[in-house]
N, CA, C and O of each residue as an XYZ file, in Angstrom:
608
protein
N       5.213     94.230    -37.465
C       5.815     93.300    -36.539
C       5.504     93.747    -35.110
O       5.658     94.922    -34.775
N       5.075     92.826    -34.287
C       4.784     93.122    -32.893
C       5.969     92.675    -32.060
O       6.335     91.499    -32.063
N       6.569     93.625    -31.344
C       7.692     93.254    -30.492
C       7.168     92.950    -29.097
O       6.058     93.348    -28.742
N       7.956     92.255    -28.322
C       7.603     91.972    -26.937
C       8.188     93.092    -26.102
O       9.392     93.101    -25.844
N       7.354     94.048    -25.667
C       7.872     95.217    -24.970
C       8.703     94.878    -23.749
O       9.675     95.576    -23.462
N       8.358     93.851    -23.036
C       9.059     93.529    -21.811
C      10.475     93.036    -22.005
O      11.252     93.036    -21.050
N      10.840     92.616    -23.198
C      12.169     92.063    -23.406
C      13.261     93.072    -23.113
O      14.344     92.690    -22.670
N      13.011     94.323    -23.345
C      14.029     95.338    -23.107
C      13.942     95.928    -21.712
O      14.823     96.688    -21.312
N      12.918     95.601    -20.976
C      12.727     96.237    -19.679
C      12.790     95.259    -18.519
O      12.436     95.629    -17.400
N      13.221     94.047    -18.736
C      13.406     93.125    -17.636
C      12.197     92.297    -17.252
O      12.245     91.610    -16.232
N      11.123     92.326    -18.011
C       9.960     91.512    -17.696
C      10.244     90.091    -18.159
O      10.521     89.873    -19.338
N      10.180     89.125    -17.257
C      10.450     87.746    -17.649
C       9.334     87.241    -18.556
O       8.180     87.647    -18.420
N       9.681     86.366    -19.469
C       8.685     85.833    -20.392
C       7.635     85.013    -19.662
O       6.470     85.007    -20.061
N       8.028     84.319    -18.595
C       7.057     83.542    -17.830
C       6.029     84.470    -17.194
O       4.826     84.230    -17.299
N       6.494     85.523    -16.539
C       5.569     86.478    -15.921
C       4.694     87.146    -16.967
O       3.498     87.346    -16.755
N       5.289     87.486    -18.083
C       4.540     88.122    -19.160
C       3.449     87.194    -19.680
O       2.311     87.620    -19.883
N       3.795     85.928    -19.896
C       2.827     84.960    -20.403
C       1.696     84.742    -19.403
O       0.526     84.709    -19.784
N       2.040     84.594    -18.134
C       1.011     84.388    -17.116
C       0.112     85.614    -16.977
O      -1.095     85.483    -16.774
N       0.689     86.779    -17.084
C      -0.111     88.006    -17.041
C      -1.029     88.091    -18.258
O      -2.178     88.519    -18.150
N      -0.519     87.684    -19.406
C      -1.328     87.670    -20.627
C      -2.511     86.713    -20.466
O      -3.624     87.029    -20.885
N      -2.275     85.551    -19.862
C      -3.370     84.615    -19.602
C      -4.437     85.258    -18.715
O      -5.631     85.131    -18.984
N      -4.009     85.940    -17.669
C      -4.956     86.618    -16.782
C      -5.760     87.666    -17.548
O      -6.968     87.795    -17.354
N      -5.090     88.401    -18.406
C      -5.757     89.413    -19.224
C      -6.817     88.764    -20.115
O      -7.937     89.264    -20.215
N      -6.464     87.657    -20.758
C      -7.414     86.974    -21.634
C      -8.616     86.449    -20.853
O      -9.739     86.459    -21.358
N      -8.386     85.994    -19.634
C      -9.512     85.545    -18.803
C     -10.480     86.697    -18.566
O     -11.696     86.523    -18.650
N      -9.940     87.866    -18.271
C     -10.786     89.030    -18.012
C     -11.525     89.475    -19.266
O     -12.601     90.068    -19.181
N     -10.955     89.193    -20.416
C     -11.597     89.552    -21.688
C     -12.489     88.431    -22.223
O     -13.060     88.551    -23.306
N     -12.603     87.364    -21.476
C     -13.394     86.207    -21.885
C     -12.901     85.607    -23.198
O     -13.697     85.193    -24.041
N     -11.584     85.564    -23.360
C     -11.012     84.925    -24.547
C      -9.826     84.036    -24.182
O      -8.916     83.845    -24.989
N      -9.839     83.500    -22.978
C      -8.748     82.633    -22.522
C      -8.678     81.340    -23.320
O      -7.635     80.687    -23.352
N      -9.777     80.963    -23.962
C      -9.757     79.731    -24.756
C      -8.681     79.782    -25.834
O      -8.149     78.745    -26.230
N      -8.361     80.976    -26.308
C      -7.338     81.097    -27.350
C      -5.973     80.635    -26.857
O      -5.302     79.854    -27.531
N      -5.564     81.105    -25.702
C      -4.258     80.706    -25.181
C      -4.286     79.248    -24.723
O      -3.278     78.550    -24.832
N      -5.424     78.780    -24.212
C      -5.521     77.374    -23.815
C      -5.411     76.460    -25.035
O      -4.757     75.418    -24.984
N      -6.051     76.858    -26.119
C      -5.948     76.079    -27.356
C      -4.509     76.067    -27.853
O      -3.984     75.014    -28.215
N      -3.875     77.223    -27.873
C      -2.485     77.312    -28.326
C      -1.589     76.397    -27.486
O      -0.741     75.690    -28.030
N      -1.775     76.411    -26.160
C      -0.984     75.557    -25.276
C      -1.265     74.077    -25.543
O      -0.341     73.264    -25.567
N      -2.524     73.732    -25.740
C      -2.882     72.340    -26.017
C      -2.217     71.862    -27.305
O      -1.752     70.725    -27.381
N      -2.171     72.723    -28.311
C      -1.509     72.369    -29.577
C      -0.011     72.190    -29.382
O       0.585     71.285    -29.966
N       0.597     73.032    -28.577
C       2.028     72.900    -28.284
C       2.310     71.565    -27.604
O       3.260     70.870    -27.964
N       1.488     71.207    -26.623
C       1.664     69.923    -25.927
C       1.422     68.760    -26.880
O       2.138     67.760    -26.847
N       0.406     68.899    -27.732
C       0.045     67.831    -28.663
C       1.218     67.461    -29.571
O       1.413     66.286    -29.883
N       1.979     68.433    -29.984
C       3.115     68.180    -30.871
C       4.224     67.395    -30.184
O       5.102     66.854    -30.857
N       4.199     67.323    -28.865
C       5.265     66.666    -28.108
C       4.882     65.304    -27.531
O       5.744     64.609    -26.992
N       3.629     64.910    -27.628
C       3.206     63.672    -26.973
C       3.580     62.449    -27.803
O       3.760     62.553    -29.017
N       3.697     61.294    -27.157
C       4.018     60.065    -27.888
C       2.897     59.690    -28.857
O       1.731     60.015    -28.632
N       3.262     59.016    -29.919
C       2.300     58.631    -30.952
C       1.154     57.800    -30.386
O       0.040     57.846    -30.908
N       1.413     57.049    -29.334
C       0.368     56.205    -28.743
C      -0.752     57.021    -28.102
O      -1.842     56.498    -27.871
N      -0.496     58.273    -27.817
C      -1.500     59.115    -27.153
C      -2.163     60.121    -28.080
O      -3.079     60.830    -27.663
N      -1.718     60.194    -29.330
C      -2.212     61.264    -30.207
C      -3.705     61.170    -30.513
O      -4.386     62.194    -30.577
N      -4.217     59.967    -30.701
C      -5.628     59.864    -31.067
C      -6.532     60.369    -29.939
O      -7.475     61.120    -30.189
N      -6.254     59.967    -28.726
C      -7.062     60.414    -27.590
C      -6.912     61.921    -27.371
O      -7.898     62.618    -27.130
N      -5.692     62.412    -27.455
C      -5.456     63.839    -27.224
C      -6.055     64.690    -28.346
O      -6.597     65.765    -28.088
N      -5.959     64.213    -29.589
C      -6.562     64.935    -30.716
C      -8.069     65.063    -30.510
O      -8.653     66.113    -30.781
N      -8.687     64.001    -30.034
C     -10.127     64.015    -29.761
C     -10.448     65.047    -28.673
O     -11.418     65.796    -28.790
N      -9.640     65.082    -27.631
C      -9.865     66.043    -26.537
C      -9.772     67.484    -27.044
O     -10.620     68.317    -26.725
N      -8.743     67.768    -27.831
C      -8.569     69.122    -28.372
C      -9.735     69.484    -29.286
O     -10.285     70.582    -29.207
N     -10.099     68.548    -30.148
C     -11.212     68.788    -31.065
C     -12.503     69.062    -30.289
O     -13.204     70.038    -30.558
N     -12.804     68.194    -29.332
C     -14.046     68.343    -28.570
C     -14.084     69.635    -27.765
O     -15.130     70.277    -27.668
N     -12.956     70.016    -27.190
C     -12.958     71.206    -26.339
C     -12.940     72.514    -27.116
O     -13.545     73.496    -26.685
N     -12.250     72.543    -28.263
C     -12.035     73.827    -28.937
C     -12.593     73.941    -30.357
O     -12.873     75.052    -30.807
N     -12.760     72.837    -31.068
C     -13.079     72.927    -32.493
C     -14.447     72.374    -32.884
O     -14.981     72.742    -33.931
N     -15.003     71.528    -32.091
C     -16.291     70.918    -32.396
C     -17.400     71.967    -32.361
O     -17.290     72.984    -31.676
N     -18.459     71.705    -33.105
C     -19.601     72.628    -33.080
C     -20.296     72.616    -31.720
O     -21.098     73.501    -31.425
N     -19.993     71.627    -30.899
C     -20.580     71.525    -29.561
C     -19.554     71.792    -28.463
O     -19.777     71.442    -27.304
N     -18.441     72.405    -28.819
C     -17.371     72.582    -27.836
C     -17.756     73.556    -26.735
O     -18.580     74.452    -26.922
N     -17.139     73.351    -25.596
C     -17.375     74.199    -24.430
C     -16.588     75.504    -24.549
O     -17.055     76.555    -24.110
N     -15.400     75.437    -25.140
C     -14.513     76.599    -25.288
C     -14.126     76.786    -26.758
O     -12.959     76.613    -27.110
N     -15.074     77.132    -27.609
C     -14.741     77.216    -29.035
C     -13.794     78.372    -29.349
O     -13.928     79.473    -28.814
N     -12.840     78.096    -30.227
C     -11.957     79.157    -30.705
C     -12.511     79.680    -32.018
O     -13.227     78.976    -32.730
N     -12.173     80.910    -32.328
C     -12.699     81.580    -33.506
C     -11.718     81.448    -34.665
O     -10.807     82.261    -34.821
N     -11.918     80.413    -35.472
C     -11.082     80.225    -36.663
C     -11.980     80.309    -37.883
O     -13.186     80.074    -37.801
N     -11.377     80.649    -39.019
C     -12.212     80.781    -40.210
C     -12.602     79.407    -40.754
O     -12.004     78.386    -40.412
N     -13.597     79.416    -41.588
C     -14.203     78.181    -42.107
C     -13.188     77.305    -42.842
O     -13.271     76.079    -42.773
N     -12.247     77.908    -43.534
C     -11.263     77.132    -44.292
C     -10.332     76.337    -43.383
O      -9.726     75.359    -43.821
N     -10.215     76.744    -42.135
C      -9.314     76.062    -41.203
C     -10.005     74.949    -40.419
O      -9.342     74.185    -39.717
N     -11.316     74.852    -40.531
C     -12.019     73.808    -39.787
C     -11.556     72.439    -40.229
O     -11.283     72.215    -41.408
N     -11.470     71.532    -39.287
C     -11.161     70.143    -39.629
C     -12.366     69.294    -39.263
O     -13.100     69.592    -38.321
N     -12.548     68.240    -40.026
C     -13.662     67.343    -39.761
C     -13.272     66.259    -38.775
O     -12.091     65.998    -38.548
N     -14.276     65.637    -38.199
C     -14.028     64.562    -37.235
C     -13.269     63.402    -37.852
O     -12.560     62.680    -37.151
N     -13.408     63.217    -39.140
C     -12.714     62.108    -39.801
C     -11.193     62.233    -39.691
O     -10.482     61.232    -39.762
N     -10.700     63.449    -39.520
C      -9.248     63.669    -39.362
C      -8.732     63.070    -38.050
O      -7.538     62.802    -37.918
N      -9.612     62.864    -37.100
C      -9.209     62.349    -35.793
C      -8.843     60.869    -35.835
O      -8.189     60.365    -34.922
N      -9.257     60.178    -36.881
C      -8.964     58.750    -36.994
C      -7.478     58.482    -37.194
O      -6.960     57.461    -36.743
N      -6.794     59.399    -37.870
C      -5.362     59.215    -38.141
C      -4.617     60.517    -37.835
O      -4.164     61.201    -38.753
N      -4.489     60.858    -36.562
C      -3.888     62.147    -36.192
C      -2.384     62.200    -36.442
O      -1.685     61.191    -36.355
N      -1.911     63.390    -36.750
C      -0.474     63.634    -36.915
C      -0.094     64.796    -35.996
O      -0.952     65.606    -35.644
N       1.177     64.889    -35.602
C       1.590     65.959    -34.687
C       1.298     67.372    -35.202
O       1.147     68.302    -34.410
N       1.219     67.530    -36.517
C       0.999     68.863    -37.088
C      -0.446     69.106    -37.539
O      -0.716     70.075    -38.248
N      -1.355     68.252    -37.142
C      -2.726     68.348    -37.653
C      -3.460     69.626    -37.235
O      -4.427     70.016    -37.890
N      -3.023     70.278    -36.169
C      -3.673     71.510    -35.717
C      -2.850     72.754    -36.042
O      -3.160     73.839    -35.549
N      -1.820     72.619    -36.855
C      -0.926     73.752    -37.128
C      -1.637     74.965    -37.736
O      -1.374     76.098    -37.335
N      -2.521     74.740    -38.686
C      -3.220     75.849    -39.354
C      -4.096     76.591    -38.347
O      -4.096     77.821    -38.298
N      -4.838     75.836    -37.553
C      -5.713     76.446    -36.558
C      -4.894     77.168    -35.483
O      -5.247     78.264    -35.048
N      -3.798     76.534    -35.065
C      -2.952     77.140    -34.043
C      -2.352     78.455    -34.545
O      -2.281     79.430    -33.797
N      -1.926     78.483    -35.792
C      -1.359     79.708    -36.359
C      -2.407     80.821    -36.422
O      -2.103     81.978    -36.130
N      -3.627     80.475    -36.800
C      -4.684     81.490    -36.835
C      -4.933     82.080    -35.451
O      -5.079     83.294    -35.305
N      -4.980     81.228    -34.450
C      -5.214     81.707    -33.082
C      -4.017     82.505    -32.588
O      -4.185     83.518    -31.908
N      -2.814     82.061    -32.922
C      -1.615     82.809    -32.543
C      -1.663     84.218    -33.131
O      -1.403     85.197    -32.431
N      -1.992     84.317    -34.411
C      -2.061     85.632    -35.062
C      -3.177     86.495    -34.477
O      -3.017     87.708    -34.341
N      -4.291     85.885    -34.136
C      -5.371     86.625    -33.488
C      -4.881     87.218    -32.164
O      -5.120     88.388    -31.868
N      -4.196     86.395    -31.381
C      -3.675     86.894    -30.102
C      -2.584     87.936    -30.329
O      -2.541     88.952    -29.636
N      -1.713     87.691    -31.285
C      -0.578     88.592    -31.536
C      -1.033     89.980    -31.976
O      -0.557     90.989    -31.455
N      -1.944     90.029    -32.923
C      -2.320     91.312    -33.508
C      -3.521     91.978    -32.836
O      -3.740     93.175    -33.019
N      -4.290     91.233    -32.075
C      -5.475     91.808    -31.442
C      -5.326     91.838    -29.920
O      -5.191     92.909    -29.329
N      -5.351     90.690    -29.305
C      -5.336     90.611    -27.841
C      -4.057     91.162    -27.230
O      -4.110     91.914    -26.257
N      -2.919     90.799    -27.785
C      -1.647     91.230    -27.193
C      -1.464     92.745    -27.301
O      -0.925     93.377    -26.394
N      -1.910     93.311    -28.401
C      -1.809     94.764    -28.572
C      -2.605     95.494    -27.486
O      -2.165     96.527    -26.982
N      -3.769     94.958    -27.127
C      -4.558     95.554    -26.039
C      -3.926     95.264    -24.681
O      -3.963     96.101    -23.780
N      -3.352     94.085    -24.544
C      -2.734     93.688    -23.276
C      -1.610     94.632    -22.865
O      -1.534     95.024    -21.700
N      -0.735     95.005    -23.800
C       0.407     95.852    -23.427
C      -0.026     97.261    -23.016
O       0.770     98.016    -22.458
N      -1.265     97.613    -23.285
C      -1.795     98.909    -22.849
C      -2.598     98.782    -21.554
O      -3.066     99.782    -21.010
N      -2.756     97.568    -21.068
C      -3.618     97.320    -19.909
C      -2.919     97.600    -18.586
O      -1.691     97.551    -18.506
N      -3.696     97.894    -17.550
C      -3.126     98.077    -16.214
C      -2.411     96.823    -15.707
O      -1.435     96.925    -14.964
N      -2.888     95.653    -16.101
C      -2.250     94.405    -15.679
C      -0.817     94.328    -16.191
O       0.099     94.001    -15.436
N      -0.624     94.627    -17.464
C       0.730     94.616    -18.026
C       1.586     95.704    -17.390
O       2.745     95.468    -17.050
N       1.022     96.881    -17.231
C       1.786     97.990    -16.657
C       2.249     97.658    -15.239
O       3.382     97.970    -14.871
N       1.387     97.030    -14.445
C       1.761     96.644    -13.078
C       2.874     95.606    -13.099
O       3.806     95.668    -12.297
N       2.775     94.669    -14.002
C       3.800     93.635    -14.128
C       5.129     94.256    -14.530
O       6.167     93.933    -13.953
N       5.102     95.125    -15.495
C       6.335     95.763    -15.973
C       6.970     96.613    -14.880
O       8.188     96.590    -14.704
N       6.148     97.364    -14.142
C       6.694     98.194    -13.053
C       7.317     97.339    -11.963
O       8.394     97.660    -11.461
N       6.653     96.260    -11.594
C       7.161     95.392    -10.528
C       8.481     94.750    -10.925
O       9.419     94.702    -10.129
N       8.551     94.264    -12.137
C       9.782     93.615    -12.573
C      10.890     94.626    -12.813
O      12.063     94.324    -12.593
N      10.533     95.816    -13.258
C      11.546     96.852    -13.448
C      12.142     97.258    -12.107
O      13.353     97.444    -11.990
N      11.291     97.393    -11.102
C      11.770     97.731     -9.766
C      12.745     96.664     -9.276
O      13.793     96.982     -8.715
N      12.395     95.403     -9.490
C      13.270     94.313     -9.057
C      14.591     94.342     -9.817
O      15.651     94.106     -9.238
N      14.527     94.629    -11.102
C      15.738     94.679    -11.923
C      16.657     95.805    -11.458
O      17.861     95.600    -11.303
N      16.103     96.977    -11.237
C      16.892     98.125    -10.791
C      17.465     97.875     -9.399
O      18.584     98.294     -9.102
N      16.709     97.197     -8.555
C      17.144     96.926     -7.188
C      18.115     95.757     -7.102
O      18.688     95.509     -6.042
N      18.308     95.036     -8.202
C      19.184     93.872     -8.184
C      18.555     92.681     -7.491
O      19.260     91.791     -7.014
N      17.239     92.661     -7.432
C      16.523     91.581     -6.766
C      15.707     90.806     -7.776
O      15.532     91.243     -8.914
N      15.205     89.650     -7.359
C      14.271     88.890     -8.179
C      12.955     88.811     -7.431
O      12.907     89.002     -6.216
N      11.897     88.530     -8.156
C      10.577     88.458     -7.541
C      10.260     87.025     -7.156
O      10.455     86.095     -7.939
N       9.778     86.866     -5.959
C       9.413     85.534     -5.498
C       8.100     85.094     -6.129
O       7.953     83.934     -6.516
N       7.153     86.007     -6.234
C       5.860     85.689     -6.823
C       5.762     86.334     -8.192
O       6.384     87.363     -8.458
N       4.986     85.725     -9.041
C       4.781     86.313    -10.362
C       3.891     87.531    -10.238
O       2.961     87.556     -9.433
N       4.181     88.532    -11.035
C       3.422     89.768    -10.948
C       1.994     89.591    -11.432
O       1.150     90.446    -11.165
N       1.697     88.502    -12.139
C       0.331     88.320    -12.634
C      -0.668     88.113    -11.509
O      -1.871     88.282    -11.713
N      -0.190     87.751    -10.327
C      -1.112     87.488     -9.230
C      -1.741     88.770     -8.698
O      -2.781     88.729     -8.042
N      -1.110     89.908     -8.981
C      -1.583     91.214     -8.550
C      -1.614     91.346     -7.031
O      -2.150     92.323     -6.509
N      -1.049     90.382     -6.319
C      -0.943     90.470     -4.867
C       0.332     91.202     -4.507
O       1.036     91.694     -5.389
N       0.639     91.280     -3.213
C       1.866     91.951     -2.810
C       3.080     91.218     -3.357
O       3.112     89.988     -3.390
N       4.050     91.961     -3.775
C       5.250     91.389     -4.361
C       6.352     91.412     -3.320
O       6.636     92.444     -2.713
N       6.965     90.260     -3.126
C       8.003     90.126     -2.114
C       9.337     89.924     -2.807
O       9.546     88.889     -3.439
N      10.253     90.891     -2.705
C      11.551     90.725     -3.350
C      12.451     89.784     -2.554
O      12.405     89.752     -1.324
N      13.253     89.034     -3.262
C      14.228     88.129     -2.661
C      15.498     88.169     -3.484
O      15.456     88.441     -4.684
N      16.612     87.904     -2.859
C      17.863     87.880     -3.610
C      18.088     86.527     -4.256
O      18.873     86.423     -5.199
N      17.420     85.487     -3.774
C      17.547     84.155     -4.359
C      16.164     83.716     -4.809
O      15.195     83.826     -4.058
N      16.076     83.230     -6.011
C      14.806     82.819     -6.600
C      14.978     81.427     -7.165
O      15.803     81.215     -8.054
N      14.208     80.474     -6.659
C      14.371     79.079     -7.062
C      13.315     78.603     -8.036
O      13.068     77.398     -8.101
N      12.702     79.444     -8.769
C      11.710     79.024     -9.755
C      10.327     79.505     -9.399
O      10.120     80.216     -8.415
N       9.372     79.092    -10.241
C       7.996     79.566    -10.071
C       7.309     78.885     -8.932
O       6.144     79.169     -8.654
């Protein structure tokens, strides 16, 4: 089981997720998190938009000609014919494979990375100081503490 190290040390999940995205970009595997996000959004869209959105997801991540192909095994591939009658759960198998790839491979490397360590230190400092961070630590720019934080 992979735990989220930041949960016990005050790292916000939003900052952690954004830092993880930055890490994946540097590793040239950001398509995995983008695919996962697209699948999450796909499950929430109205039925009238599913066919167009399913086509977009397929073309960008799953097609043999995709610009940002994700690495899923052959058994999880879906054919173009599935796009004719899309369902909210049609990408669940592929999404789970990518989630597990990120969970057991990418995330394990991320928590050892300087990017994660910087994020954890910045948020820990804010927690100990009783302050919140105005900017997300994933930006790696100067961090400005504030006592009032109105969102991202």
